[in-house]
N, C-alpha and C positions, 0 to 999 in steps of 0.2 A: 301228374296228368291233371290238368284243369279242365273241369267241365261244368257246364251250368245246370245240367240235367243231373238227376240222381244216378249214382253208380249202380250198373246192374251186375247180375250173375255173368252175363256174357263179357262184360268188360273185366271181370275177375279172370273168367276163364281164359280170355285172350292173353292176359298179362301174364298168368300163370303157366300157359301152354298146355292146357287140359281142356276137357269138355265141360259144359255146363252141368251136366249130370255129375261128374266128378266133385265140382265145386260145391253142388248142391248136398252131396253126401258127406263130404268133407267138414261143412260147416253145421251139418245138422248130425253129425255122429253116426251116420248110417254107412252101410256097405263094408266090404274088405278091402280098405285101402291101406298101403302102407303107412306107418307113421309120419314118415318123412314128407309123404305126398300132403297129409292132412296139415301138417305144420308149414309147408310151404305156401299152401293155399290160404290157410288162416293169416299168414304174415302178409301175403299179397293183398288180402281183403282189408286188413287194417291199414295198410299202406295208401290204398286208394280210398279209404273212408266208406267202405261199402256197409250200408245199414239193411238189415234184413227187411223185406216188405211183408210185414205180418198180416195186413190186410189181404194180399194176395194169396198168401199161405192159408189163411182161413177160408178164403173163397174156394181154394182147390179142394179144401177138406169138408166144405159145406157147413162152415161155423162161422159164428160172428166175431169171436174172440171176447164175448162179454158174458159174465156170469152175475147172477142176481145174490143178494142178501136180504131174506125176510125176517122181520121182527114182529113180535105180537103186538096188538093194538095198544097205543100210548106208552111204549117202552123206549122209544126213540127219546135220547136225551139223558136216560139213566146211565149211571157210570159204567155199569157191568157191560151193558149192549155197546155202548160208545168203544170201550177198550177192545171189545170182540170185533167190532167193524173196523177198527183202524189196523188191527193185526191182519184180519182177513183181507183187507184192501192191499197191505203190504205183501203178503204172501202171494196175492193173485198177480199182482204185478211182476214179481220175480219169475213166474210162469208166462209171462206176455199175455196176461189176461187182465181186462178191466172189470172192476167190480161196480155194480149198481145197486144202490140201496133202495128195497122195495117197501114202503110203508104200507101197514095196513090201510086198506081202501073200502068204501061204501059200494064200489063197482068193480068187482073182481074180474070183469069181463074185460078190463083194460090191460090187464097183465100180459096176456099173449102177444100184445103189440110191441113188447119189449125184444122179442126175438133172442132169447138168451140160450145159452150152450147147456147151462145147468144152473142150479140153485142151492145155496146153502140155506137151510131154515133153523132159526134159533128158537128153542123152546115150542115145539109144535103144540098147538091148542086144540083140543076137542071142539068139534063142531065150527071151526073156522073156514069160512067160505073162501078166502083167499088161498089156504092151504090146499083146499079140494081143487081150485083153479089150476095151481102151480102142479099139483100131481098129474092133471090131466094134460099138461104140456108135453108130456111124454120125453123129458130130459131128465139127465142124472139128478138125484136130489141126495145131498148130504144132510143129515139133521145133526143139531147140537141138542143132544137127549133125545130119548125115545119118542116116537110118534105113538100115542095112545089109541089113535083111530084104529078101529076093528078091521083087520085084514091088511092094514099099512105095510107094504115093503119098499123100502128105498135102497139106494144104491149104496149108501154107507152111512156111519154114525160115529159120532164122536160124544162120549158121555163121561159125566163124573160118578164116582161111587158115592152117592148121598147117603146111603145107609151106614157106610164106615164113618163118614166124615160126621153126621149127626151123632153117632156113638161117640166119636172122639171129643166133640163140644159137650156132650151131656156129661160123660165121665169127669171132665174137667171141673164143670159146674157142681157136680155131685160131691166134689170134697169138702164142700162147706154149705151143705144143705140138701134136704131130700126133694123139696116141692119146687119144680122148675116148670115155669109155664111156657108154651109155645105159641108165638103169633104167627100163624101159617096160612099161606094161600090154598085154595081148594084143590081137588084132584082132577082138574082138567088138564094139567101139564105133567109130564113124568116128575119134574123139578117138585112140584107140591106134594104129589102122591108118594114119592119115595122118601121125602123128608118126614112126612107124617106117619109112613109105615115104619121107618125107623124109630122114630121117637115112641110110637106105641109099642113096638116090639122090645125097646130097651125098657120102658116102664112096666111091661109085663114080666120082664126076666128079673128085674131088680124090685119087685113089689112095690112100685111107687103108682101114685093115681096119675093118669094121664091129663094134663090140663091145657087142652088146645083151644085157642081162640081164633076165629076166622077173621082174616084181613084179606083184601084182594091182592093179587100179584103186582098190580100197579096201585099202591096205597097212598092215600092222602093223609097228612098229619093227624086230621081228626079220626080217620080210622084207627090209627094206632093208638091214639089218646084213650078213645073208647075202650079198646081192647086192653090196655094196660090197667084202666080204672076198674074194670070187670075182674081182672086178675088179682089186682090188690085187695078188692072187696069178698074174694071167695073165701068161703069158710076155711079157716086154716091157714090163709094168706099164701104168699109164695116167697121163696128165697133168691129165686133169679128168673129173669125174664130172657127169652132169645126171641128177637125180631128177625124174622125169614126174609121178607121181601127186600130187594135193593132200596136203600134209601130210607128205611123204616126205623133202624137203629137209633139214629139222632133224634127222631120225634119220640121214641121210646124213652129215651133218656130224659128228654124235658118233661115228658108226661110224669115220669116218676117224681121229678122234683117239684113238679106242681102238686102232686100228692103228698107232699112233705116227706119224701124218701130221700135219703142220702145215698149216693152211688160211690163207692160200692159198700160203705160201711154197714148198711142194713138192707141193701138190695144190690144184687148184680145184674148187670145189664149186658148181653151179648148180641152180636149180629151173625146171621149165617154166612151173607154175602160181604166180603171185605172189599174196602175202597180206599183210597187215598184220604178222603175226607174223613174216615173214622180215625186215621192216625193222628189228624191235626186238632182235634177238638181238646177242650180244657180236661176233659177226662176221655183218653182214647179208650176206643170201645173194643174189646175182644172180638175177634171174628175168624171165619173159615175162608181161606184164600182158595177160591176155586178155579182161578187161574184163567180169566177171560181172554187175555190175548193169546194164550197157549190152545185155548180152545178155538179161536178166530183163525190161528195159523194152521192148526191140524186140520180144521174142516176145509179151508180152501185148499191145503196142499193135496187132501184126499179127493177132492172134487177134480182138481187139475189133473191128478193121476189117473183117475177113472176115465177122463176125456181122452188121455192120450193111450189108454189101455196098459199103464204100468202096473195096475191094480185091478183085479177082478171085483166086480159089484158084491156086496154083501159084507165088505170091510167094517170092522167095529174096533175103535180105539178108546181106552179108559184113561182118563187124566188123573194124576195124583192130585191131592188136596193137602192143605196144611193148616193147621192150628195156629193162630196169631193172638197170643195171650197179652192183654195190655191191662191198664188201670182198672178199666170197669169191672174186672173179675179178680183183682188182686186181694191179698189179705188185707183186712182192714187195719188202720194205723191205730 
């Protein structure tokens, strides 16, 4: 059948000798149709080259077919968030959803004009006005990590067990020294709060001094250099340094060299957030793989399932983490 216009449900129904309702049910997995009927309708649709009109279907359902992905301010461009975004976009597409990236903005009032069916929010931050605006859209929100905003209740959440991951990294580092410094963001995100709490709890349990040096979630090299210098000049010194923010570990490594330290001979350096760049350094850096791509996939899938009613609001998933041991914390030669 040669046509210049798109093939419609009616065309498929006529060719298959069934109603348009039967065609719709067969192609969308609804109704109580015999398997043979579903297969015949699907075969006819393929032969005719029928392509579902997702725009029309979304219109009937009162949806746009678009979901948003929101990152904290200045995090766009960091490897963790880019990996998360790519995986979320791929997963959304597999559910016939388009994903639009929502950067932090000085004018949160512009967000409602996007007409979104739902939003994935990565690392919700206390006091973020854009997050408040997104919450007021009254659409399903899935967060990557907990929202610390008092009274916050969202449709779903995917999170990592940062307490367990922090303990795993610290126990590895403690094999060759007692004094471990932590370069850590503040408590405005669950990411920073949970890592700090995990570190402090481990220090209390093992009788070690907690050595925390504040750095921003999105840190500049000079932020890390100052923190490393302060740690190395502390009374008693340090045996190891953990740089928590994405992108900060390489700066910590360089700062240690500038302070006359050799890694790992007389100082070990580790990252909390793994990335391909850490593996390609002259001294590859030990890190925790917190699975950003899996985080993006699961969050987008959860939101898609919430939109279709496949799962109920309140879903929570916890991601596994892995310790990736590399030369920066290996035994000295």
